N, C-alpha and C positions, 0 to 999 in steps of 0.2 A: 504493500500500500504506500509506503514511504517513497519508493522509487517512482511509482506512478504519479504521485503528487509532484515530485521533483520535475519529471518530464513535462507535466501539464504546466507547471510554473514557467519553465523555459519557453514553451510555446507561446504562452501569454505575453511574456516579456518581449519576445521577438515580434509578435504580432502588433502589440500595442505601444511598446516603448522603443523598438528598434528604428533605425532611420528609414523613412519612407522612400519610395521611388523618386518622388519629387525632390526630397532633400538630397538624395544622391546625385540627381541630375543638376540641382542647383549648385552643389559643391564643384561640379565639373566646369562651371562657367569661369572659374578663376584659372583654368588651364590655358596657357598661351598657345598651345598647339591646336586648340579648337577655334575655328573661324566662326565668329558670331555675326554672320551675314547670310542673306538669302539671295541666290542668283543661280538660275538654271533649273533643270528638271529633277523632280524627286518622285520616287515610287512610294505610294501610301501603303503601309504594311498593316497597321492596326487602327480600328475604330473602337474606342472604349474597350480595349483588351480583346476584341474579336479580330482574329486573323482574316483579313480580306484580300490577301495576296492574289488569289485566283481571279479576282474581278479586274485586276490590272488598273486600278485607280492611280492617277498621277496628278501632279501639280507642278506648274512651272512659274517661277518668279522672275520678272524682268526688273532688275534693280534700278535701271535708268528711268523707266517710265512708271515705276511703282504699280504695275499691272500684274495680275495673276490670271492664269488660265490652266485648263487641264481636262481630264476625263473623269467623270463621276460614276462610272459603272454603266451608264446608259447614254448620257448626253455629254457634250462639251460644255464647259462653263468658263466664265470670264468675269473680270471685275477689278476694282482697285484694292489696294491694301496699304497699310502704313506700319512701319517698324521703327521703334525707338528703344534701343537697348534690348530688354527682354519683354517689351510690350508690343504685341502684335494685334492689329485689328483689321478685319475685312470690311470693305464697303458693300454696296449693293451688288450681289452676285447674280448675273444673268446666265441663261443657258439655252441650248437648242431644245427642240420639242420632239424628240424621237420616242417611239413606242418600244418598250422593252418588256422582258419577262418580269414576274413579280419579285424575284430575288434581287435582280439588278435595281428595280425601282426602290425597294426597301433600303438597300445600301446607299443609293443616291440621296434619299430623304435624310438618312442619318448623317451623311457628309455635309449636306447643306445646313443642318442643325448645328453641327460642329462649327462651321464658319460663323454662325451667328453668336455662338457662345464663347468662342475662343478669345481670350484677352491676354494671354502670356505665352511665351515660347522659350524653351530651353534647348540649347544646341548640344549635339554629340559630335564625335569626330567625323562621322559620315552622314549626318542627318539632323533631325530635330524632333521634338515632341511638343504638342500644343496642350494647354491647360486652361481651365476656368477655375479661378480661386483655388489653385493647387490640385484640382481634380483632373485626372488624365482624360484626354479626349482623342488624341490622334498621334501616331508616330509615322515618320517617313524617312526614307533612305535616299541619298542622292544617286541618281542613275549612273552606273559606271560608264566610263569612257569606252568607246569602241576601240578595238585593236585593228591594225598594229600601231604601236606607239614606241618611240625611242627617246631616251633621256641621255643627255650629255652634260657632264659637269667637268669644268677645268679650272685649275688654279696655277698661276705662274708668278715667279719673282726672280730677282737676280740670282738667287741660290737654288732654285728648284722649279720643277714642273710636274704637273699631274693631270691626266685626262682619264675620265671614267665614262664609258659608254655602256648603257644597259638597255636591252630589249628583252622580249619574252624568251628568246632562244639563247642569248649569250651575254656574258659580262666581259668587258675589255678594259684593262687597266694599263696605262702607259706612265712610266716614271721619268722618261726623258724624251725630248722632242725627236731625237734621232733614233731611238730604240724601238724595236718591235714590241707591240703591246702583248701583255699576257692575257690570254682569252680562255675562259672556261664556260661550260654550260650553265645557264641561269637556272638554278633550282626553283621548283615551284614555290617553295616557301619564301624565297627572296622576291620573286615576281609578285606574289600575292601581297607582300608587305608594301612593295612599290605602288601597286595599283590602289590598295586601300588608302595610302597616303595621298596619292595624286588625285584621287576622286574628291578629296576635300578642298582642292584648289581649282579656281577658275583660271585655267591656263591661258585664256584669251587676254587676261589682264596682266600677265607677268612682265610684259615689256614696259609697263608703266610703274612698276614697283620701285619705290625710292630706297636707295641704299642707306642703312642706318649710320654708316660711317664711310669715309673715303680715304683711309690711311694709305691705300694702295697708290694714291697720287704722289706720295712722298716716300715710297718704298718702306712704309711703316707696316705693311701687311701684304701678303700675296694677293694679286688681282684675281678675282673669281668671276665665272659666268655660268649660268644655267641655260641650257637649250632643250626644248621639248618639241619633237617632231610628231605631228598628229594630223591625220587626214590631209596629207599633201601640203600642210602648212607648218612652218617652223616658227616657234615662239621663243624669243631670246630676252633674258633679263638685261637691264643695264648692268655695268660692272659694279662689283661690291667687294668688300673685304672678305677674304677667306676666313671663316670662323665667326663672321658676324653678318649673316644674310638677313634680308627682310623677314619679319616673323611669319608672313604668309607662306613662304617657301622653306622656312627653317626645318619643319618636320621631314620634308622630302629629302633635303640635303643631308640631314642626319642619317636617314635610312641609306642613302647612296654611299656615304662614307663608311658606314658600319658594314655594309655588304662588301665593299671594296677591300676592307681590311682582311676579309677571309680569302681573298684572291691573291693578294700581294705576298 
C-alpha cells in the first residue's frame, strides 16, 4: 500500500506541479539558435493535440506584406496577420468555397476557430506553436527544402585557409589552396543535422545579413563566407569574421565545422 501511494504521489506531482508544455516552450525562447520570425511555408501537424498530418494542412507567411495564406483541408485561405515578439494575431481570414467531405470540413472549421482564438506564438527550432492564454491550439513545422542543395563554407587569413563543401553525397575539406581536398561520404546523420538546421533559415535573405564584426578588414580574424546553392540559385553571405557569424546562420556554421572536424 505504501509503494502504491508513493507512485500515485509522483504522478500527481508530475501532472500538477511539473513544468507544462507551454512553460517548456517559453523557456526555449531565450535560445539564440531559435529564429523568432515567420516567413515561408509551414506544415500544420496538430490541432488541439489531434494529429492532422494526413489532411496536408499548410500555412505560408509573407513577412514583407504581412499576409498569410494556405490550405485548410478543403479550401485555400488568405488574410492579414500581425506579429510583435510573441504576440500573434490574425485579421479577417477569407477562403475559397469548395465542397469537400465531412472530415475535411470539420478540420477546416477547427482551423478557422484557431485563427480567431490565437493570441500568442512560441517558436521551436523548426516551427512554432500557437496558444490562447497558454492553452495549446496548433503546432506547425517549416516545410523542408527540396534537394539537391550544397553548402560551402570558407575561411582565409595570412596564416591559413579552409574550405568545406557539403552535399547529400559527400563532404570535402581543403586545408590549403593548392592541396587536394579530403573527401568522404556524407553520413546520413550528418546530412540530417545539416538539413534540420538549414530549414530554420530563410536562405533567400542570407546575402543581406550584417556581419557582427569586421576584424577581418585589419587581419584581426580570418575572413569567412557562407555559400548555399539551391534550385539553380547561389546565395552568398557578405564577408564576416570566422568565429563570429550573424546569429541567423550561426547554428548552421557550427554544424558545418563540427562535421568537418570528423573528416580532417
